C-alpha positions as CSV (number, residue, x, y, z in Angstrom):
1,X,-0.9,-51.2,3.0
2,X,2.8,-52.0,2.2
3,X,5.7,-49.4,3.0
4,X,6.4,-48.6,-0.8
5,X,2.9,-47.3,-1.2
6,X,3.3,-45.1,2.0
7,X,6.6,-43.7,1.0
8,X,5.5,-42.7,-2.3
9,X,2.4,-41.2,-0.9
10,X,4.7,-39.2,1.4
11,X,7.1,-38.1,-1.5
12,X,4.0,-36.9,-3.4
13,X,2.7,-35.2,-0.5
14,X,6.0,-33.3,0.2
15,X,6.6,-32.3,-3.4
16,X,3.2,-30.8,-3.8
17,X,3.5,-28.3,-0.5
18,X,5.5,-26.0,-2.0
19,X,2.8,-25.3,-4.7
20,X,0.1,-24.7,-1.7
21,X,2.6,-22.5,-0.1
22,X,2.9,-20.3,-3.1
23,X,-0.8,-19.5,-3.2
24,X,-0.8,-16.4,-0.9
25,X,-2.2,-13.1,-2.2
26,X,-0.3,-10.8,-4.0
27,X,1.3,-7.6,-2.3
28,X,-0.8,-4.5,-2.4
29,X,0.5,-1.7,-4.8
30,X,3.5,0.1,-3.6
31,X,2.4,3.0,-1.3
32,X,-1.3,1.6,-1.0
33,X,-0.7,0.8,2.7
34,X,0.8,4.2,3.7
35,X,-2.0,6.0,1.7
36,X,-4.8,3.9,3.4
37,X,-4.6,6.7,6.2
38,X,-5.7,9.1,3.9
39,X,-8.8,7.1,3.0
40,X,-10.9,8.5,5.7
41,X,-11.0,11.9,4.4
42,X,-10.1,11.8,0.9
43,X,-12.1,8.7,0.2
44,X,-11.3,5.0,-1.0
45,X,-8.1,5.2,-3.1
46,X,-8.5,9.0,-3.0
47,X,-11.3,9.3,-5.2
48,X,-13.7,11.4,-3.0
49,X,-14.1,13.2,0.3
50,X,-12.7,16.5,1.0
51,X,-10.2,16.8,-1.9
52,X,-9.9,14.4,-4.9
53,X,-6.5,13.0,-4.9
54,X,-6.8,10.4,-7.5
55,X,-5.4,11.2,-10.9
56,X,-3.5,14.2,-9.5
57,X,0.3,14.4,-10.5
58,X,2.7,13.0,-8.0
59,X,4.6,16.0,-8.2
60,X,1.7,18.1,-7.1
61,X,0.8,16.1,-4.5
62,X,4.4,15.6,-2.9
63,X,4.7,19.5,-3.2
64,X,1.5,20.0,-1.3
65,X,2.4,17.5,1.6
66,X,6.0,19.0,1.8
67,X,4.5,22.4,2.1
68,X,2.1,21.2,4.9
69,X,5.1,19.8,6.7
70,X,6.6,23.3,7.0
71,X,3.3,25.3,8.1
72,X,3.3,27.0,11.5
73,X,1.0,26.5,13.6
74,X,0.2,22.9,12.2
75,X,-3.3,22.1,11.6
76,X,-4.5,18.5,11.4
77,X,-3.2,17.7,7.8
78,X,-0.2,19.5,8.4
79,X,0.3,16.8,11.4
80,X,-0.5,14.0,9.3
81,X,2.1,15.0,6.7
82,X,4.5,15.4,9.2
83,X,4.4,11.9,10.3
84,X,6.0,10.8,7.1
85,X,9.7,10.7,5.8
86,X,10.1,12.1,2.3
87,X,10.4,8.4,0.7
88,X,6.9,7.6,2.3
89,X,5.3,10.8,1.1
90,X,6.8,9.9,-2.5
91,X,5.1,6.5,-2.3
92,X,2.0,8.1,-1.3
93,X,2.0,10.6,-4.1
94,X,3.0,8.1,-6.6
95,X,0.3,5.6,-5.3
96,X,-2.4,8.4,-5.9
97,X,-1.2,9.6,-9.3
98,X,-1.7,6.1,-10.4
99,X,-5.3,6.1,-9.3
100,X,-8.1,6.9,-11.7
């Protein structure tokens, strides 16, 4: 094989490499990873379990979560709510509000 063919083959392989690198899976919807902690009790995507969260308004969800953060003495759900920042609670609320 001559050197010209080898070089052309290497150039083509290197040019194609970025196309393969860009075939990664898309990022999950905003808030889904944080909300996955809720799936154990509220069902996958908030569609079952103890209380259905899917489709509730984000304002209602965030209001309930913030109220839980203030309860004394805290119960189990209250402790979960206390583990998140306000920004994280908003992401969780927005995610569940977008589910159907």
